[in-house]
Structures are given as structure tokens and as C-alpha cells.
KEKE-3310 file (N, C-alpha, C; in steps of 0.2 Angstrom, whole numbers, plus 5000, padded with zeros to 4 digits):
npx = (4959:4966:4964:4964:4978:4978:4979:4990:4986:4995:4996:4992:5002:5013:5010:5007:5011:5012:5014:5024:5015:5003:4998:4993:5003:5006:5013:5013:5005:5008:5021:5031:5025:5023:5032:5039:5031:5028:5031:5047:5044:5032:5035:5044:5035:5027:5035:5036:5029:5011:4998:4985:4967:4951:4937:4945:4955:4950:4946:4958:4965:4959:4965:4979:4990)
npy = (4843:4856:4868:4885:4897:4911:4927:4941:4958:4969:4983:4984:4977:4985:4996:4991:4981:4966:4961:4949:4945:4947:4959:4974:4985:5002:5016:5032:5047:5064:5068:5075:5086:5103:5104:5112:5119:5110:5102:5095:5084:5080:5077:5066:5057:5055:5048:5035:5019:5015:5007:4998:5000:4994:4994:4996:4988:4975:4975:4976:4965:4954:4956:4954:4941)
npz = (4918:4927:4940:4937:4939:4950:4943:4947:4950:4942:4944:4957:4963:4962:4970:4983:4998:5005:5022:5032:5042:5036:5035:5025:5017:5012:5003:5009:5002:4997:5000:4993:4986:4988:4999:5007:5016:5025:5041:5048:5056:5051:5038:5040:5045:5035:5026:5030:5029:5028:5036:5028:5030:5035:5023:5011:5013:5011:4998:4991:4996:4988:4976:4977:4978)
capx = (4960:4967:4961:4969:4981:4975:4984:4991:4985:5001:4996:4992:5008:5018:5008:5005:5016:5010:5019:5024:5009:4997:4995:4994:5006:5006:5017:5008:5005:5009:5027:5035:5021:5022:5036:5042:5026:5027:5037:5051:5041:5027:5038:5047:5030:5024:5040:5035:5023:5006:4994:4978:4962:4944:4935:4950:4959:4946:4946:4965:4966:4957:4969:4985:4990)
capy = (4850:4858:4875:4890:4901:4918:4932:4947:4964:4972:4990:4983:4974:4991:5001:4988:4976:4962:4959:4942:4943:4947:4966:4977:4992:5007:5022:5038:5052:5071:5069:5079:5091:5108:5101:5117:5121:5104:5102:5090:5078:5078:5074:5060:5052:5053:5044:5028:5015:5015:5001:4999:4999:4994:4991:4996:4982:4969:4976:4975:4958:4950:4957:4952:4933)
capz = (4918:4934:4941:4934:4944:4950:4941:4952:4947:4942:4947:4964:4966:4962:4975:4990:5000:5010:5026:5034:5046:5032:5034:5018:5018:5006:5004:5009:4997:4999:5003:4989:4984:4993:5005:5011:5021:5030:5046:5047:5059:5047:5032:5042:5046:5028:5023:5033:5026:5032:5035:5025:5035:5033:5016:5006:5014:5008:4990:4989:4998:4983:4970:4979:4979)
cpx = (4961:4964:4967:4972:4978:4981:4984:4990:4992:5001:4996:4998:5013:5016:5007:5010:5012:5015:5019:5018:5003:4994:4997:4997:5006:5010:5012:5010:5007:5016:5031:5031:5021:5026:5038:5038:5026:5033:5041:5048:5036:5030:5041:5041:5027:5029:5039:5029:5018:5002:4987:4973:4955:4942:4940:4954:4956:4946:4953:4967:4965:4962:4976:4985:4991)
cpy = (4853:4865:4880:4894:4908:4923:4938:4953:4968:4979:4989:4981:4980:4995:4998:4983:4972:4960:4951:4940:4945:4954:4969:4984:4996:5013:5028:5043:5059:5072:5074:5086:5097:5106:5106:5119:5116:5104:5095:5083:5076:5074:5067:5055:5050:5048:5037:5025:5015:5009:5002:4996:4997:4991:4991:4990:4975:4969:4974:4968:4953:4951:4955:4944:4932)
cpz = (4926:4935:4939:4940:4944:4948:4946:4947:4947:4945:4954:4967:4966:4968:4983:4991:5005:5015:5028:5038:5042:5032:5027:5020:5012:5008:5004:5004:5001:5002:4999:4987:4990:5000:5009:5017:5026:5035:5045:5050:5055:5041:5034:5043:5039:5024:5025:5029:5031:5031:5032:5029:5031:5026:5011:5007:5010:5001:4988:4990:4992:4977:4971:4980:4987)
residu = (MET:GLY:SER:LYS:LYS:MET:LYS:THR:ARG:ARG:ALA:VAL:LEU:LYS:ARG:PHE:LYS:ARG:THR:LYS:ASN:GLY:LYS:ILE:MET:TYR:LYS:GLN:GLN:ALA:GLN:HIS:HIS:LEU:ALA:MET:GLN:LYS:SER:GLY:GLN:ARG:MET:ARG:LYS:LEU:GLY:ARG:MET:ALA:GLN:LEU:GLN:GLY:GLY:ASP:ARG:LYS:ASN:ILE:ASP:GLY:LEU:LEU:PRO)
# end
């Protein structure tokens, strides 16, 4: 009997993306809610993917293959 393959958490797969260099990226929140109050520069920055940091990265790292 061989070792079993690790299954990917489907919820994590939908929300996070691993880059070629191993960084974990995620889409930032708060882009659509109350958008009229936010400046254009802020909206553009919220549209970009952000890098996951610290302890959160360690938790998600184990759930992604």
C-alpha cells in the first residue's frame, strides 16, 4: 500500500493562489461595498492581489498542495 495523496481544501483553492515562487496571494476585500466613498487610487489598490503574511500563511500553506 502506497501513501495517500493529500487532498486540496476546495474552499482554500477558490480563495488563494500560489505563485511560481511560492508566495500565496489573495484578492482583497471591501472593493464593492460603499465604493462611492473610496478614492480611485484606493479602489485600484484594492483591485490588486495581496500577499499573505505571517501566521495566516503557515495555516493556508498546509491546505494548498
